[in-house]
C-alpha positions as CSV (number, residue, x, y, z in Angstrom):
1,M,3.0,-26.2,90.1
2,V,-0.5,-27.7,90.6
3,G,-0.3,-26.5,94.2
4,R,0.4,-22.9,93.0
5,E,4.0,-23.0,94.2
6,I,5.5,-21.6,90.9
7,A,2.7,-20.5,88.6
8,G,-1.0,-21.0,88.1
9,P,-2.3,-24.6,88.3
10,W,-3.2,-24.5,84.6
11,L,0.5,-24.8,83.8
12,G,0.9,-27.8,86.1
13,W,-2.1,-29.6,84.7
14,L,-0.9,-28.9,81.1
15,G,2.5,-30.3,82.1
16,M,0.9,-33.5,83.5
17,I,-1.0,-34.0,80.3
18,V,2.1,-33.6,78.2
19,A,3.9,-36.0,80.5
20,V,1.2,-38.7,80.2
21,I,1.2,-38.3,76.4
22,G,5.0,-38.6,76.4
23,L,4.8,-41.8,78.5
24,I,2.3,-43.3,76.2
25,T,4.3,-42.4,73.2
26,G,7.5,-43.7,74.7
27,I,6.0,-47.0,75.7
28,G,4.3,-47.4,72.3
29,S,7.6,-46.7,70.4
30,F,9.3,-49.6,72.3
31,L,6.5,-52.1,71.9
32,A,5.4,-51.5,68.3
33,T,7.1,-51.2,65.0
34,P,7.6,-47.6,63.9
35,T,4.9,-46.3,61.7
36,G,4.2,-43.0,60.2
37,F,1.6,-42.2,62.9
38,A,4.0,-43.1,65.7
39,M,6.7,-40.8,64.2
40,L,4.2,-38.0,63.8
41,Q,3.1,-38.5,67.4
42,A,6.7,-38.3,68.6
43,Y,7.3,-35.1,66.7
44,V,4.1,-33.5,68.0
45,L,5.1,-34.5,71.5
46,G,8.5,-33.0,71.1
47,I,7.0,-29.7,69.9
48,A,4.4,-29.7,72.7
49,F,7.1,-30.3,75.3
50,T,9.3,-27.6,73.9
51,L,6.3,-25.1,74.0
52,W,5.5,-26.1,77.6
53,I,9.1,-25.4,78.7
54,A,9.0,-22.1,76.9
55,V,5.7,-21.1,78.5
56,A,6.9,-22.2,81.9
57,S,10.1,-20.1,81.5
58,V,8.2,-17.0,80.4
59,V,5.8,-17.3,83.3
60,S,8.7,-17.8,85.7
61,V,10.4,-14.7,84.5
62,V,7.1,-12.7,84.7
63,M,6.7,-13.9,88.3
64,L,10.2,-12.8,89.2
65,V,9.6,-9.3,87.7
66,R,6.1,-8.9,89.2
67,P,5.5,-11.2,92.2
68,E,2.0,-11.9,93.2
69,V,2.6,-11.3,96.9
70,E,5.0,-8.7,98.2
71,R,7.4,-10.3,100.7
72,T,8.0,-8.5,104.0
73,L,10.6,-9.0,106.6
74,A,9.6,-11.7,109.0
75,L,9.3,-10.7,112.6
76,R,11.6,-12.3,115.1
77,A,10.2,-15.1,117.1
78,V,9.3,-14.4,120.7
79,F,9.6,-17.2,123.2
80,A,7.9,-17.1,126.6
81,R,9.9,-18.3,129.6
């Protein structure tokens, strides 16, 4: 997504941020005793990940309905002898 293969790069960067926060939360939950802050962080991460998936799905459907570039039929290759 960062390379503009599916949607704008903003969605890819946002996904990377959510993934890094998820990694930190996951490692922290295994290494530390569960506290109120850790539980809140896990719930917020779950909501952020769900929202990211929803936005990515909506953007994907919009891109299917209105593609950015119209696809044309490719010309056949011509080989010289």
